[in-house]
N, C-alpha and C positions, 0 to 999 in steps of 0.2 A: 790667642792660644788655641781656642776651639778649632779655628780654621787649620792651624798647623797640625793638630792632632788628627783631623779628618784627612789631611793630605797624606799623612803617614799611613793611615789605614788603607787609603785608596792605592798607595804605592805597593803595599804589601800584597794586595789582591789584584794588581794589574788593572785597576779601574780609574786611573788618574784622569781620563778623559771626561769624567763626570763634572769636573770643574772647568772645562775648556771655556765655557761661556759665562762663568760666574760673574766676572766683572761687568758684564753687559746687563745684568739683571738689576731691577730696582731693589731697594732694601728689604721689602717684604718678601719678594721672591728669593732673595739670597738666604734669608732666615729659613724659609720653607725648604729650599734645596738642602741646606745643611741638616735640617731636621729629618728629611727623607733619607739622606745618606746614613745618618746615625741609626735610623730604624732598620736598615738593611742587615739581614743575617748573611754575611758574605760566605761563611762556611756552607750554609744551606744552599746558596745560589751556585757555588762551585760544584757541590755534589749533584745538584739538579742538572747542571750543564753536562757533567760527565755522564750522567744517566741518559741525557738526550743524545749525546754523541755515540753512545755505546749501543750496539745492536741488542735488542731485547732478547733475552734467553727464553726459550720455550718453557711455559709453566709445567710443573710436574704435579700440580695440585690434583687431588682426587675430587671430581665433581659428581655429585649424586642429586637425585630429585628431592624437592622439599614438599612436605605435606601442606595442604591448604584446605580451607573451608569455602564452599560456595554459598554466598549469602542467601540465594533463593532455593537452596536445597537443605536448609537447616531444620525445616519443619517445625516441630514443637519447641526446639531449642531457640528459634528466632525470638520469640516473645520473652524467653528466659534471659537471653543476652541483652535484649533491648531494655528490659526492666532494670537490669544492673546498671547499664550505661546511662539511662535516663536519670536515675537517682544521683549518680555522680555529677552529671551536667547541672541538674537542679541545685546541687550543693555548691556550684560555682568552682568546680575543680578543673575546668578546661580553659585553655588559652589557645589561640591559633596564630600561626606565623606564616606570612607570605613572603617568599623569596622574590624580590622585585628589584634586583640590582642592575638588570640589563636594559639596554636601549632597544628601540623598535626598528633598528637599522634594516634587518632582514625583511621587514614588512614594508620598507620604504617610508617609515614613520620617523619624523624628527622629534625625538623626545623619549622619556622613559616608556618602556613597553606597557606598563600598567595604565598609561594614559590613552592607549590606543582604542579607537572606536571600531568595533568589528562590523558595523553596518546594520545594526538593528534599527527598527523604526524609532525606538527611544533615543538612539545615538548615545547610549550609555557606554562609558569606558570599561575596560576590564576591571579596574579598581572598583568602580561603582557596582558592577555585576557581582563581584565577590562580596562587597559590603552588604548588598541586598540580601545575600544568603545568610550572612552572619546575623544581621538585624532580625531577619525572619525567625531564625532559630532562638535567638536571645529572647524574643517576644514569646515564642512558644513555651519556653521553659521558665519565663519570668526571672531571668538572671542576666548578669553582665558577662559577656564573653570578650575578654581583652584581645585586641588585635595588634600584633607586633609585625611591623612592616620593615623588612630588611632592604635597605637601599645600598647604593655604592657612592663613593666619593664623587663619581661623575654625575650621578642623577639625583642625589639627595635633596639639594636645594630646590630643584625643579619639581620633584615629587611632593615635597612638603608644601610648596606653593600651590600645586594643583589641588591638593586636599583642602588647603585653606580657601582657595578660590571657590571650591564646590561645597564649602561649609561642612567639610568632613562627612559629606553624604548623610547628614542627619545623625551621625554617631558622635557621642561626646568625646572630644579630643583629649582632654586632660584625664578623663577617667577610663577611656576605652581604647585609644589608639596611641601606639608608641613606635617611634622610628629609631632605627639603629643601622650603623654601617657595617657592611661585610668587609673582610680583610682583602688586602691586595699584595701582589708580588711583582717585582720588576720583570720586564720582558728582556730577553737577551738575544743578541744576534748569533750567527753560527760560529763566530770566533770566541764566544763566551763573554762578550762585552755587553754590559747593561746599556740599554738604549736611553737616549735623551729624547724627551718628547718635544713637540712643536713649541711648547711654552718655555723650553730651557730647563724644565724640571725632569725628574725621573719618569720614564715611561712605565706606568703601573697598569696592571690589569687585575680584575677581580679574581680571587683565588678559587672560584668554582663553588657549586652548592654544598660541597663537603666542608667548606669553611663556616657554614651556618652554626654548627655547634660551638666552635671557638668564638665566633662573633657574639653569640648569645651570652656566653660566659664573660668574655672580656669587656663587653659593653654594660655589664651589670643587669642584663635583662632577666637572667635566671633568678637573681636575688630579688628583683622586683616581683617576679611571678610568685616566688615563695612567700613574700610578704602578703600577697593577695590570697594565699592559700591554694594556689594552683598545684595540681599533681600531674596533670596530663597536658601535653602540648602537641597539637597537630601541625605538621609542617608540609607546605606544598608550594608549587610555583605559581607565578602570577598569570601564566598564559592559558590555564585550563578554565574556561568560563563555566563549566558544569561541575567544578570541584565541589564535593560535599564534605566540608570541613568539620561539621558537627554531626557525628554518626554514632548514636547510642549503641548500635549493634557491635561496631568495631571496638568501642570502649568496653562494652560488656564482655566481649571475648578476651580482651587483654586482662581485665580484672579477674575473670573466672580462671583463666589459664595461668595467672600469675607470671606473665611475661612483661618486660619493660619496653618492648617494641612490637607494634602491630601495623601491618602494611596492607594496602589495597592493591589488587592486581586485576588485570583484564586478560582474558584468554587471547593468545596470539591470533591474528586474523588468518594466518596460514603459517605452516612450519618455517617458511623462509623470511617472515617479517623481520625487518632489521630493528629489533628492540632488545634491551637487556632483560634477562629473565631471572626470576628467583630460583635459587638452588641451594645446595649445601656444598661448601668448599672445605675439604678436610674435616667434615663433620660439623662445621659451623654455618649458620645462616649467611647467605651472601647473594649477590647479583652478578651474573656474568654477561659480558657484552656478546652480541651476536657473532662477533668476529672470533670468539673463543669456542663457539659451538660447532662441532663437526656436523656434516649432513646427516650422519647416522643418528647423532643425539637429537638433532632438530626434528627428525621424523619419527623418533621412538614414541610408542604409545603404551598405555597400561592396558589391563584386561577389559576396561570399559571403552577403549578407543580414544581416551584423552591423551593429549601430548604430555609426555613426562617433563618436558621443559617448555611449558606453554604459558606460564604465569608471568605476564609482562609487568615490569616495574614502571609505575606511572607517576612517581614523585608524589605519593599520597600516603603519608606515614604519620603514625601516632607514637609518641615517645613519653615514657615516664620522665619527669623532670630529673630524676636521679641519673637516668641513662644519658641525658643531654649533658649534664655536668661531667660525667665520667668521660664521654666521648669528646667533650670540648677542652679537656685538661691538656691534651697534647695535639699538635697538628697531625692530620691524616697523611698518608703517603700521597705524593703529587703525581699526576699524570701529565704527559707532555703533549701539547698541541702545536703544530707548525702553522703559523698564521701570517697574514699580511699585516704589517704595522708601519705606519708612517713615523718618521723620526727626524731629528736634526743631526746632520753630519758634522765632522770636525771643523768644517769651514762655515758652519752656521746655516747651511742650505737645508730646506725642508725636503726630504725625500719621500715620495709617495710611490711605493712599489706596485708592480702589476702582478707579481707572484709572491707566494709566502717567503718571508725573509727572517722570521723571528720565532723564538720559542716562548710559548705561554704555558704557565704551570697552574694546574687546577686539581683540586681535591674533589672526590665524588662522595655524596652523602652516604651511599650504600657501602662504602669501604669500612664504615664503622660498625656495620651489622655483625661482623665477626667478633665484636667485643662481647656479644651476648651468646649464651648457650642455646637459647631457644627464642623464637619469635613467632607471632601468628601472622598468617597470610590469608586475607579474605578476598575471594574473587567477587567482583561486582560486574555490572553490565556496562559495556562500553557506551551504549547510547544514553545511559543515565548519568554517567560520571566522568566521561573523558571526551572533551572537545577542545583540544589544544590549538593554539594559534601560533605557529612557528614560521610558516612560509608564506610567500605571496600567493595569491590565487592561481597564478600561472603554474605553480607546482602541482596543484590538484589534490594534495593531501595535507592534513594538519594546517589548513589555511583559513582565512576569515570566512570564506564561503562555506566550507564544510562545518566549521564551528557554529556559524550562524544557523545553518540548517538543523544541526543537532539541538541547539539551544531552543529554536522556535518549535521544533517537534516536541521536546520534553515539556516545555511550558505551554504548549498548545496555542502558540501565537500565529495567527494567519495574516 
């Protein structure tokens, strides 16, 4: 009966091909495929496909600069904010989240990105470097700082095994480290057909860092945090080896200004740097991509010669837990990326394309910023808090070599 009902649903949405190779699967895979199909929101997928095929209309949003504080120009306020933040941290009100659902493919690494060794003399992985920072701060404040690691269906098993093999880097697993999976959406071809993966199951892809809020709520992580008395949650990516996840100044500012979101920024290296920047969109906090900024906006400065749109978003954000629950109640709007995706065709052949052939749908973390009326933006120093590992060394930027150099300089490693 279940199979017949699913066939009817697939026929309604023109996706009957998803069962083309059903009979060739083993019993476990058959059950898994049916479960995956039942979990697909076909109305959502249809609307995303229509959006992908339709030419994007030019935005008529009003973009204006956003106010920010410079961490090293706070003067006497620095100690004031720091004291507020320290008190909250000592009370055990902070948890940290690492978004680690990706693979290290772009780095030529076969495995979860967090397991990548950036080439330090210690040969520590990105995960261990992040853990070192959390442990150091926990010791400083004599408190437990719970660490929530967001994995993906693709890398969860390998990630957990890596932590286990490394004895959780000296951090108590049951008390301090928690793993949860981010959401996924099917990939579609240019005809609106959902792809079948090499394993005969639905070709799924992670739903972007914007899915973090929903994943935290759906996986019961926010409830777990509240049971622990957590009020503030710092969320960042796995690939920044200099990330400062425990920052009393940032927390103090959020508390003092009574905002539920506080973000770190670094000033753009130059007006044309290809980064998203903080702004206000129709009067609400937001981030706009470099493609949305005109040359005139990119070069505009204030009376002090500072770029009006110069605060780069570096995925270094602090949220009140109430904001996460609100933002995770409903999915964010999805952005469309045109990607290369291998798949199984109707004859059972595995097709590995040379050029992009499929739509991937992702939500962005900052799309939820418009849910709040105000947020705090704190400018920090690039050389102290931003050493991302995104590309191979041959790219010359945001690569293991540049990250290693910044890390060694900051920690005075010769």
